[in-house]
KOLKOL-921480 format. One record per residue (C-alpha): residue in one letter; residue number from 1; x, y, z. Coordinates in nm, 3 decimals, decimal comma, padded with zeros to 5 digits. Layout:
REM KOLKOL-921480
[A; NUM; [X; Y; Z]]
...
END
This chain:
REM KOLKOL-921480
[M; 1; [-00,628; 04,356; -07,360]]
[F; 2; [-00,460; 04,544; -07,049]]
[T; 3; [-00,778; 04,710; -06,932]]
[G; 4; [-00,975; 04,404; -06,989]]
[L; 5; [-00,755; 04,207; -06,756]]
[L; 6; [-00,774; 04,458; -06,487]]
[F; 7; [-01,152; 04,489; -06,533]]
[S; 8; [-01,178; 04,102; -06,501]]
[A; 9; [-00,938; 04,082; -06,205]]
[M; 10; [-01,144; 04,321; -05,996]]
[G; 11; [-01,465; 04,127; -06,091]]
[V; 12; [-01,335; 03,783; -05,983]]
[G; 13; [-01,138; 03,922; -05,688]]
[T; 14; [-01,442; 04,059; -05,515]]
[F; 15; [-01,717; 03,843; -05,639]]
[A; 16; [-01,687; 03,562; -05,358]]
[S; 17; [-01,821; 03,794; -05,097]]
[L; 18; [-02,069; 03,978; -05,308]]
[S; 19; [-02,227; 03,650; -05,420]]
[L; 20; [-02,320; 03,561; -05,073]]
[G; 21; [-02,570; 03,835; -05,078]]
[I; 22; [-02,707; 03,748; -05,430]]
[I; 23; [-02,817; 03,396; -05,318]]
[A; 24; [-02,840; 03,465; -04,941]]
[V; 25; [-03,163; 03,270; -04,916]]
[I; 26; [-03,017; 02,971; -05,083]]
[F; 27; [-02,723; 02,956; -04,858]]
[I; 28; [-02,944; 02,996; -04,555]]
[E; 29; [-03,173; 02,701; -04,667]]
[D; 30; [-02,898; 02,478; -04,797]]
[L; 31; [-02,673; 02,501; -04,501]]
[G; 32; [-02,919; 02,562; -04,225]]
[I; 33; [-02,753; 02,879; -04,106]]
[S; 34; [-02,892; 03,208; -03,968]]
[R; 35; [-02,863; 03,555; -04,118]]
[A; 36; [-02,604; 03,648; -03,870]]
[Q; 37; [-02,389; 03,327; -03,947]]
[L; 38; [-02,414; 03,426; -04,324]]
[G; 39; [-02,299; 03,784; -04,222]]
[L; 40; [-02,015; 03,627; -04,040]]
[A; 41; [-01,902; 03,460; -04,356]]
[F; 42; [-01,919; 03,784; -04,542]]
[A; 43; [-01,723; 03,944; -04,261]]
[V; 44; [-01,450; 03,664; -04,256]]
[N; 45; [-01,389; 03,772; -04,620]]
[T; 46; [-01,395; 04,134; -04,594]]
[V; 47; [-01,230; 04,189; -04,249]]
[G; 48; [-00,968; 03,913; -04,352]]
[A; 49; [-00,896; 04,107; -04,667]]
[A; 50; [-00,872; 04,420; -04,463]]
[V; 51; [-00,619; 04,280; -04,233]]
[L; 52; [-00,417; 04,141; -04,523]]
[S; 53; [-00,442; 04,463; -04,726]]
[P; 54; [-00,139; 04,657; -04,579]]
[F; 55; [00,090; 04,370; -04,605]]
[V; 56; [-00,032; 04,279; -04,947]]
[G; 57; [00,007; 04,637; -05,061]]
[R; 58; [00,382; 04,640; -04,974]]
[L; 59; [00,428; 04,301; -05,126]]
[T; 60; [00,269; 04,425; -05,443]]
[D; 61; [00,523; 04,707; -05,453]]
[R; 62; [00,786; 04,449; -05,432]]
[I; 63; [00,678; 04,185; -05,672]]
[G; 64; [00,484; 04,379; -05,921]]
[G; 65; [00,122; 04,408; -06,036]]
[R; 66; [00,147; 04,112; -06,278]]
[S; 67; [00,223; 03,854; -06,017]]
[S; 68; [-00,033; 03,994; -05,764]]
[L; 69; [-00,288; 03,979; -06,043]]
[I; 70; [-00,223; 03,606; -06,098]]
[V; 71; [-00,264; 03,547; -05,721]]
[V; 72; [-00,605; 03,725; -05,742]]
[A; 73; [-00,727; 03,490; -06,027]]
[L; 74; [-00,613; 03,161; -05,864]]
[A; 75; [-00,721; 03,244; -05,513]]
[S; 76; [-01,082; 03,344; -05,662]]
[A; 77; [-01,095; 03,026; -05,842]]
[T; 78; [-01,029; 02,818; -05,523]]
[S; 79; [-01,285; 03,006; -05,337]]
[F; 80; [-01,553; 02,968; -05,605]]
[V; 81; [-01,512; 02,586; -05,608]]
[L; 82; [-01,550; 02,581; -05,224]]
[L; 83; [-01,846; 02,797; -05,227]]
[G; 84; [-02,001; 02,578; -05,490]]
[V; 85; [-01,960; 02,254; -05,299]]
[A; 86; [-01,998; 02,395; -04,933]]
[S; 87; [-02,229; 02,195; -04,725]]
[S; 88; [-02,153; 02,345; -04,390]]
[L; 89; [-02,070; 02,666; -04,222]]
[L; 90; [-01,705; 02,551; -04,172]]
[V; 91; [-01,645; 02,515; -04,542]]
[L; 92; [-01,824; 02,831; -04,616]]
[L; 93; [-01,590; 03,015; -04,377]]
[V; 94; [-01,287; 02,850; -04,540]]
[A; 95; [-01,398; 02,955; -04,891]]
[S; 96; [-01,460; 03,314; -04,749]]
[T; 97; [-01,100; 03,311; -04,603]]
[I; 98; [-00,957; 03,216; -04,936]]
[G; 99; [-01,161; 03,483; -05,107]]
[A; 100; [-01,013; 03,729; -04,873]]
[V; 101; [-00,675; 03,672; -05,028]]
[A; 102; [-00,810; 03,752; -05,358]]
[Q; 103; [-00,995; 04,057; -05,246]]
[S; 104; [-00,701; 04,193; -05,059]]
[N; 105; [-00,479; 04,149; -05,380]]
[A; 106; [-00,736; 04,292; -05,637]]
[N; 107; [-00,690; 04,670; -05,586]]
[P; 108; [-00,325; 04,675; -05,508]]
[A; 109; [-00,248; 04,472; -05,811]]
[T; 110; [-00,454; 04,669; -06,046]]
[N; 111; [-00,368; 04,998; -05,904]]
[K; 112; [00,017; 04,901; -05,935]]
[L; 113; [-00,029; 04,807; -06,293]]
[I; 114; [-00,188; 05,138; -06,368]]
[A; 115; [00,066; 05,339; -06,181]]
[E; 116; [00,352; 05,149; -06,360]]
[D; 117; [00,225; 05,141; -06,716]]
[L; 118; [-00,004; 05,444; -06,761]]
[P; 119; [00,081; 05,828; -06,764]]
[A; 120; [-00,116; 06,087; -06,570]]
[G; 121; [-00,404; 06,191; -06,778]]
[S; 122; [-00,493; 05,853; -06,909]]
[Q; 123; [-00,529; 05,690; -06,569]]
[G; 124; [-00,884; 05,803; -06,477]]
[I; 125; [-01,080; 05,634; -06,746]]
[V; 126; [-00,880; 05,296; -06,704]]
[T; 127; [-00,925; 05,317; -06,331]]
[G; 128; [-01,304; 05,370; -06,383]]
[I; 129; [-01,330; 05,087; -06,621]]
[K; 130; [-01,148; 04,855; -06,393]]
[Q; 131; [-01,321; 04,947; -06,081]]
[S; 132; [-01,661; 04,883; -06,277]]
[G; 133; [-01,554; 04,522; -06,316]]
[V; 134; [-01,674; 04,470; -05,958]]
[Q; 135; [-02,023; 04,585; -06,060]]
[A; 136; [-02,012; 04,405; -06,389]]
[F; 137; [-01,972; 04,077; -06,198]]
[V; 138; [-02,256; 04,180; -05,952]]
[F; 139; [-02,484; 04,256; -06,245]]
[V; 140; [-02,392; 03,922; -06,424]]
[G; 141; [-02,404; 03,734; -06,091]]
[G; 142; [-02,726; 03,891; -05,990]]
[A; 143; [-02,891; 03,804; -06,345]]
[I; 144; [-02,770; 03,450; -06,372]]
[V; 145; [-02,659; 03,305; -06,044]]
[P; 146; [-03,004; 03,287; -05,869]]
[A; 147; [-03,154; 03,119; -06,196]]
[M; 148; [-02,868; 02,871; -06,222]]
[A; 149; [-02,874; 02,786; -05,857]]
[L; 150; [-03,251; 02,709; -05,866]]
[M; 151; [-03,226; 02,509; -06,169]]
[W; 152; [-02,907; 02,310; -06,134]]
[G; 153; [-02,772; 02,400; -05,786]]
[R; 154; [-02,531; 02,672; -05,679]]
[W; 155; [-02,233; 02,453; -05,777]]
[S; 156; [-02,313; 02,508; -06,144]]
[A; 157; [-02,280; 02,881; -06,130]]
[Y; 158; [-01,974; 02,878; -05,907]]
[M; 159; [-01,790; 02,632; -06,133]]
[L; 160; [-01,851; 02,862; -06,425]]
[F; 161; [-01,682; 03,154; -06,233]]
[A; 162; [-01,392; 02,930; -06,129]]
[V; 163; [-01,322; 02,829; -06,491]]
[F; 164; [-01,322; 03,197; -06,593]]
[A; 165; [-01,077; 03,286; -06,306]]
[V; 166; [-00,837; 03,000; -06,409]]
[G; 167; [-00,842; 03,133; -06,773]]
[L; 168; [-00,775; 03,484; -06,645]]
[A; 169; [-00,462; 03,368; -06,472]]
[A; 170; [-00,346; 03,206; -06,783]]
[V; 171; [-00,406; 03,499; -06,987]]
[A; 172; [-00,228; 03,733; -06,743]]
[W; 173; [00,066; 03,501; -06,727]]
[I; 174; [00,110; 03,505; -07,106]]
[F; 175; [00,019; 03,862; -07,206]]
[L; 176; [00,109; 04,092; -06,913]]
[P; 177; [00,461; 04,226; -06,930]]
[R; 178; [00,691; 04,131; -06,642]]
[A; 179; [00,746; 04,456; -06,443]]
[T; 180; [01,088; 04,545; -06,307]]
[A; 181; [01,006; 04,415; -05,955]]
[D; 182; [00,908; 04,078; -06,116]]
[D; 183; [01,256; 04,043; -06,269]]
[G; 184; [01,439; 04,013; -05,940]]
[V; 185; [01,589; 04,368; -05,931]]
[A; 186; [01,666; 04,472; -05,566]]
[W; 187; [01,375; 04,629; -05,398]]
[V; 188; [01,409; 04,899; -05,132]]
[R; 189; [01,148; 04,919; -04,865]]
[D; 190; [00,972; 05,253; -04,887]]
[S; 191; [00,939; 05,382; -04,533]]
[S; 192; [00,832; 05,741; -04,620]]
[R; 193; [00,515; 05,873; -04,486]]
[L; 194; [00,206; 05,851; -04,680]]
[P; 195; [00,027; 06,179; -04,773]]
[S; 196; [-00,232; 06,297; -04,526]]
[D; 197; [-00,490; 06,280; -04,819]]
[I; 198; [-00,450; 05,884; -04,796]]
[W; 199; [-00,574; 05,892; -04,443]]
[W; 200; [-00,876; 06,115; -04,529]]
[I; 201; [-00,972; 05,876; -04,806]]
[T; 202; [-00,929; 05,580; -04,579]]
[A; 203; [-01,173; 05,733; -04,316]]
[Y; 204; [-01,424; 05,807; -04,575]]
[G; 205; [-01,392; 05,461; -04,709]]
[F; 206; [-01,446; 05,310; -04,378]]
[L; 207; [-01,767; 05,487; -04,342]]
[L; 208; [-01,897; 05,426; -04,694]]
[G; 209; [-01,787; 05,067; -04,659]]
[F; 210; [-01,985; 05,029; -04,337]]
[G; 211; [-02,300; 05,206; -04,459]]
[G; 212; [-02,266; 05,037; -04,805]]
[S; 213; [-02,250; 04,689; -04,661]]
[V; 214; [-02,628; 04,670; -04,629]]
[T; 215; [-02,625; 04,586; -05,003]]
[V; 216; [-02,554; 04,232; -04,898]]
[L; 217; [-02,909; 04,228; -04,757]]
[Y; 218; [-03,091; 04,384; -05,053]]
[A; 219; [-03,181; 04,039; -05,213]]
[L; 220; [-03,300; 03,900; -04,865]]
[F; 221; [-03,491; 04,218; -04,785]]
[T; 222; [-03,669; 04,203; -05,123]]
[T; 223; [-03,770; 03,837; -05,073]]
[E; 224; [-03,842; 03,842; -04,701]]
[R; 225; [-03,988; 04,194; -04,630]]
[L; 226; [-04,134; 04,282; -04,969]]
[G; 227; [-04,244; 03,928; -05,069]]
[R; 228; [-04,092; 03,898; -05,402]]
[S; 229; [-03,914; 03,593; -05,547]]
[V; 230; [-03,544; 03,489; -05,526]]
[V; 231; [-03,497; 03,594; -05,882]]
[V; 232; [-03,639; 03,938; -05,818]]
[G; 233; [-03,406; 03,970; -05,516]]
[G; 234; [-03,118; 03,898; -05,748]]
[A; 235; [-03,247; 04,139; -05,994]]
[V; 236; [-03,239; 04,424; -05,745]]
[V; 237; [-02,880; 04,346; -05,672]]
[A; 238; [-02,811; 04,336; -06,055]]
[V; 239; [-02,956; 04,689; -06,080]]
[V; 240; [-02,693; 04,803; -05,834]]
[G; 241; [-02,427; 04,649; -06,062]]
[V; 242; [-02,561; 04,769; -06,395]]
[T; 243; [-02,591; 05,129; -06,268]]
[A; 244; [-02,248; 05,142; -06,108]]
[M; 245; [-02,064; 05,020; -06,408]]
[P; 246; [-02,098; 05,343; -06,610]]
[A; 247; [-02,103; 05,546; -06,299]]
[R; 248; [-01,752; 05,429; -06,188]]
[I; 249; [-01,614; 05,508; -06,519]]
[A; 250; [-01,779; 05,849; -06,526]]
[W; 251; [-01,680; 05,947; -06,171]]
[A; 252; [-01,315; 05,859; -06,235]]
[H; 253; [-01,316; 06,036; -06,565]]
[Y; 254; [-01,463; 06,353; -06,406]]
[A; 255; [-01,242; 06,360; -06,107]]
[E; 256; [-00,923; 06,333; -06,312]]
[R; 257; [-01,020; 06,583; -06,568]]
[R; 258; [-01,160; 06,836; -06,321]]
[H; 259; [-00,914; 06,743; -06,029]]
[A; 260; [-01,241; 06,708; -05,837]]
[Y; 261; [-01,177; 06,427; -05,601]]
[R; 262; [-01,324; 06,585; -05,307]]
[L; 263; [-01,635; 06,718; -05,491]]
[S; 264; [-01,690; 06,387; -05,636]]
[L; 265; [-01,687; 06,223; -05,297]]
[I; 266; [-01,930; 06,480; -05,154]]
[V; 267; [-02,193; 06,412; -05,424]]
[I; 268; [-02,146; 06,030; -05,385]]
[A; 269; [-02,210; 06,062; -05,002]]
[L; 270; [-02,522; 06,261; -05,070]]
[L; 271; [-02,654; 06,011; -05,312]]
[A; 272; [-02,588; 05,735; -05,055]]
[I; 273; [-02,796; 05,931; -04,796]]
[A; 274; [-03,085; 05,952; -05,049]]
[G; 275; [-03,059; 05,582; -05,127]]
[S; 276; [-03,081; 05,500; -04,742]]
[A; 277; [-03,404; 05,723; -04,718]]
[A; 278; [-03,554; 05,532; -05,015]]
[L; 279; [-03,490; 05,211; -04,853]]
[I; 280; [-03,662; 05,330; -04,527]]
[M; 281; [-03,959; 05,431; -04,717]]
[S; 282; [-03,971; 05,112; -04,933]]
[S; 283; [-04,052; 04,918; -04,616]]
[S; 284; [-04,407; 05,051; -04,651]]
[S; 285; [-04,619; 04,820; -04,883]]
[E; 286; [-04,733; 05,109; -05,096]]
[W; 287; [-04,390; 05,233; -05,144]]
[W; 288; [-04,219; 04,901; -05,204]]
[W; 289; [-04,106; 05,011; -05,555]]
[L; 290; [-03,859; 05,244; -05,393]]
[V; 291; [-03,634; 04,953; -05,352]]
[W; 292; [-03,555; 04,991; -05,723]]
[V; 293; [-03,478; 05,353; -05,660]]
[A; 294; [-03,249; 05,274; -05,373]]
[A; 295; [-03,070; 05,016; -05,590]]
[V; 296; [-02,995; 05,287; -05,871]]
[L; 297; [-02,889; 05,551; -05,608]]
[T; 298; [-02,674; 05,283; -05,446]]
[G; 299; [-02,508; 05,213; -05,792]]
[I; 300; [-02,428; 05,560; -05,879]]
[G; 301; [-02,347; 05,658; -05,533]]
[P; 302; [-02,176; 05,441; -05,255]]
[S; 303; [-02,097; 05,147; -05,488]]
[S; 304; [-01,909; 05,390; -05,716]]
[W; 305; [-01,692; 05,572; -05,457]]
[N; 306; [-01,405; 05,335; -05,509]]
[S; 307; [-01,324; 05,452; -05,863]]
[V; 308; [-01,259; 05,802; -05,720]]
[G; 309; [-01,093; 05,680; -05,399]]
[M; 310; [-00,859; 05,449; -05,600]]
[L; 311; [-00,763; 05,705; -05,859]]
[G; 312; [-00,703; 05,957; -05,581]]
[L; 313; [-00,452; 05,738; -05,412]]
[I; 314; [-00,279; 05,659; -05,730]]
[V; 315; [-00,247; 06,033; -05,781]]
[F; 316; [-00,152; 06,132; -05,426]]
[A; 317; [00,075; 05,850; -05,347]]
[G; 318; [00,255; 05,815; -05,685]]
[P; 319; [00,379; 05,493; -05,851]]
[S; 320; [00,642; 05,401; -05,599]]
[A; 321; [00,384; 05,383; -05,317]]
[A; 322; [00,063; 05,298; -05,502]]
[G; 323; [00,053; 04,939; -05,348]]
[R; 324; [00,123; 05,057; -05,006]]
[A; 325; [-00,147; 05,335; -05,025]]
[S; 326; [-00,407; 05,098; -05,175]]
[G; 327; [-00,346; 04,849; -04,884]]
[V; 328; [-00,405; 05,130; -04,632]]
[V; 329; [-00,717; 05,263; -04,801]]
[L; 330; [-00,854; 04,903; -04,848]]
[F; 331; [-00,791; 04,825; -04,470]]
[G; 332; [-01,024; 05,105; -04,377]]
[F; 333; [-01,282; 05,030; -04,646]]
[L; 334; [-01,284; 04,658; -04,582]]
[I; 335; [-01,305; 04,680; -04,216]]
[G; 336; [-01,615; 04,891; -04,250]]
[L; 337; [-01,751; 04,668; -04,523]]
[G; 338; [-01,686; 04,360; -04,303]]
[A; 339; [-01,810; 04,495; -03,975]]
[G; 340; [-02,163; 04,570; -04,101]]
[P; 341; [-02,314; 04,234; -04,220]]
[P; 342; [-02,281; 04,042; -03,901]]
[L; 343; [-02,425; 04,336; -03,690]]
[F; 344; [-02,698; 04,399; -03,949]]
[G; 345; [-02,789; 04,030; -03,986]]
[W; 346; [-02,806; 04,007; -03,595]]
[M; 347; [-03,042; 04,297; -03,582]]
[V; 348; [-03,279; 04,146; -03,834]]
[D; 349; [-03,266; 03,822; -03,650]]
[V; 350; [-03,356; 03,992; -03,328]]
[T; 351; [-03,600; 04,252; -03,435]]
[G; 352; [-03,754; 04,089; -03,752]]
[D; 353; [-03,737; 04,415; -03,919]]
[Y; 354; [-03,491; 04,598; -04,155]]
[T; 355; [-03,569; 04,963; -04,071]]
[G; 356; [-03,296; 04,989; -03,795]]
[V; 357; [-03,037; 04,857; -04,053]]
[W; 358; [-03,134; 05,123; -04,297]]
[I; 359; [-03,118; 05,386; -04,036]]
[M; 360; [-02,769; 05,286; -03,908]]
[S; 361; [-02,660; 05,284; -04,281]]
[L; 362; [-02,797; 05,640; -04,319]]
[V; 363; [-02,589; 05,750; -04,005]]
[A; 364; [-02,266; 05,619; -04,149]]
[F; 365; [-02,331; 05,792; -04,477]]
[V; 366; [-02,394; 06,124; -04,293]]
[A; 367; [-02,063; 06,075; -04,114]]
[G; 368; [-01,885; 06,009; -04,442]]
[L; 369; [-02,016; 06,331; -04,578]]
[V; 370; [-01,898; 06,523; -04,273]]
[T; 371; [-01,563; 06,359; -04,311]]
[V; 372; [-01,515; 06,459; -04,681]]
[L; 373; [-01,634; 06,817; -04,599]]
[L; 374; [-01,343; 06,857; -04,350]]
[W; 375; [-01,084; 06,713; -04,586]]
[S; 376; [-00,872; 06,981; -04,754]]
[P; 377; [-00,665; 06,807; -05,033]]
[Q; 378; [-00,298; 06,902; -05,041]]
[E; 379; [-00,233; 07,153; -05,316]]
[R; 380; [00,061; 06,962; -05,444]]
[S; 381; [-00,158; 06,661; -05,526]]
[S; 382; [-00,356; 06,870; -05,766]]
[E; 383; [-00,037; 06,987; -05,927]]
[A; 384; [00,081; 06,631; -05,963]]
[V; 385; [-00,191; 06,561; -06,215]]
[S; 386; [-00,168; 06,881; -06,406]]
END
């Protein structure tokens, strides 16, 4: 039950923004907006979540993971309803803003619950499972949302997710234990400095977020450039999700058991670079199938870095500062994730081509690799998990 709640919270908390990429063509046609405007909606969600994250992280340390998780579920439900009925860019932006509240709370809430309730040694597998919730919803969304939207309108798919989110809030309210912070015990603001490891993870997260934000264009690229259907475009995104689910669990388990946080992030950056290269090659008609290879590499690579990053911050920051550290890392990651889509959408609008976007993504991943190669984790962090 505990792990399932964390898994579901991560899924609903991040799906509002990710769904924009899954049915990008439908939003563009229904609302009469450009790719850059759709990218703006994605950016409002992710950058808004980034701005909120440091505040939300501290608030989570104060009110506890249970209350924060309920906020995630209810904010997600509201965002889904608005995305389903949106008929203008303005409503789409409002939905994205409310979705930012959910997204900014998702990791701090779930990380706090893990730090509060699980001992070191058993945190890795649970962190991997809960982080795979994001990709599980990408897979399910990529598989069913385009088809439902084409048959009954996008409102039908979003209402289904909204009902699920409300149910999640109810289950969390009933079954999650009230943490000490929830019981009104005096809370003391933690003003101590975060370990330097948190800032290295933040920098890496920014670069992987920026480079990885091209995922929002996968479905659009598949339909526009490669000439495939909307359903096939959604399937490409679904492949990212289905491969990232086991990858996130495996990466977190390996990193904890081997204390291999840095090594794991190095390999993930290399996989991201390989994925970008596959995308560049897939633009050629005879190599179009490489988009599927890119989707797999994205799933096991950059889309899975969060499980290692989130586990690392739990270990390095400790239970008392898990929420605050989550807010800092998420700020960097979401700024990168939000900055990319408007820029990338504008580039495609202007040039009519995706190659420049894939190259820019590749450069970001190379910079991420350099960053993690320069990072030297503090020895005491490794000892903390021994």
